[in-house]
C-alpha positions in Angstrom: -16.9 -24.4 13.6 -17.8 -26.4 10.5 -20.2 -23.7 9.4 -17.3 -21.4 9.4 -15.6 -23.5 7.0 -18.8 -24.0 5.0 -19.3 -20.1 4.6 -15.4 -19.7 3.7 -15.1 -22.4 0.7 -19.4 -21.0 -0.4 -17.5 -17.5 -0.2 -14.8 -18.6 -2.6 -17.0 -20.9 -4.7 -18.4 -17.5 -5.3 -16.2 -15.1 -5.7 -14.5 -17.2 -8.4 -17.7 -18.0 -9.7 -18.1 -14.1 -10.7 -15.0 -13.8 -11.7 -14.9 -16.7 -14.6 -18.1 -15.4 -15.9 -16.7 -12.1 -16.3 -13.4 -13.7 -17.8 -15.9 -15.8 -20.7 -18.1 -13.4 -21.0 -15.9 -9.9 -21.1 -15.2 -8.1 -23.9 -11.8 -7.8 -25.5 -10.1 -5.0 -26.7 -6.8 -4.5 -28.3 -6.9 -1.2 -29.4 -4.3 1.1 -28.3 -6.3 4.0 -27.0 -8.0 1.1 -24.3 -4.7 1.9 -22.2 -4.4 5.0 -22.9 -5.3 7.5 -19.2 -8.9 9.2 -20.1 -10.1 11.3 -17.7 -13.9 13.6 -19.4 -12.8 13.7 -22.8 -9.5 15.9 -21.9 -6.1 14.7 -22.2 -4.2 14.3 -19.8 -0.5 16.2 -18.8 1.6 16.0 -16.1 1.9 13.6 -13.5 -1.0 12.1 -11.6 0.9 11.7 -7.9 0.6 15.4 -6.7 1.5 16.2 -3.6 -1.0 17.2 -0.6 -0.2 19.2 1.7 -0.3 18.0 5.0 -4.0 19.8 5.6 -5.5 17.6 3.0 -4.7 14.4 5.2 -5.5 16.7 8.5 -9.5 16.9 6.9 -9.4 13.6 5.8 -8.4 12.2 9.1 -10.6 14.7 10.9 -13.5 13.7 8.7 -12.8 9.4 9.8 -12.9 10.8 13.4 -16.4 12.4 13.3 -17.8 9.8 10.3 -16.6 6.9 13.4 -19.0 8.8 16.1 -21.8 8.3 14.2 -21.1 4.5 13.7 -21.1 4.4 17.7 -24.1 6.7 18.0 -26.2 4.9 15.9 -24.9 1.8 17.6 -25.5 3.0 20.7 -29.4 4.1 19.5 -30.2 0.1 18.3 -29.2 -0.4 22.0 -30.5 2.5 24.2 -33.1 -0.1 25.4 -30.8 -2.4 27.2 -28.1 0.4 28.0 -29.8 2.1 30.2 -29.5 5.8 31.8 -26.0 4.7 32.3 -25.6 4.2 28.3 -27.5 7.2 28.0 -24.5 9.4 29.9 -22.0 7.9 28.3 -23.0 8.7 25.0 -23.5 12.2 26.1 -19.9 12.3 27.1 -18.9 10.8 24.3 -20.5 13.1 22.2 -19.3 16.1 24.4 -16.0 15.7 24.4 -16.3 15.2 20.7 -18.2 18.3 20.3 -15.2 19.6 22.3 -12.2 18.6 20.2 -14.7 20.0 17.0 -14.6 23.1 18.9 -11.2 23.4 19.8 -10.3 22.5 15.9 -12.4 25.3 14.5 -10.4 27.7 16.9 -7.0 27.1 15.5 -8.2 26.9 12.1 -8.0 23.6 11.3 -10.6 23.7 8.9 -9.4 26.4 6.9 -7.8 25.6 3.6 -5.9 28.5 2.5 -4.1 31.6 4.1 -5.1 34.1 3.3 -5.0 37.6 5.4 -3.7 37.1 8.4 -5.8 34.4 10.3 -2.7 32.2 10.6 -2.0 32.3 14.1 -0.4 28.8 14.8 -1.8 25.8 15.0 -2.0 23.4 12.1 -1.0 26.3 9.8 2.0 27.1 11.0 3.0 23.0 10.4 1.9 23.2 6.2 4.6 24.5 4.5 2.9 25.8 0.8 
């Protein structure tokens, strides 16, 4: 228990020290333009709160799911010798299920951003309103 407490105290000291050093040594700007929003030299116009379609969030969720697949497969690869053939078959089944999900998402056109043409055949496109 004491190593965990020591680690926690050291982390707090390190973070506090870094914040203190940056506060003491950091620059202080009082210019009026310092607080103004700036985007690559172009003055902003309109609100930064743009509503995204549901399709945007679906793509983000698909990315997270398939990114987690890579994490699980990397961890499997590290322990592959200890897991043996049973681990191999389980990893293969995991990959096949996710590939089937990828094929399904491609068939319902979940990865298409535009509704151009007559491509809307239900699925996720029917849920999103423009």
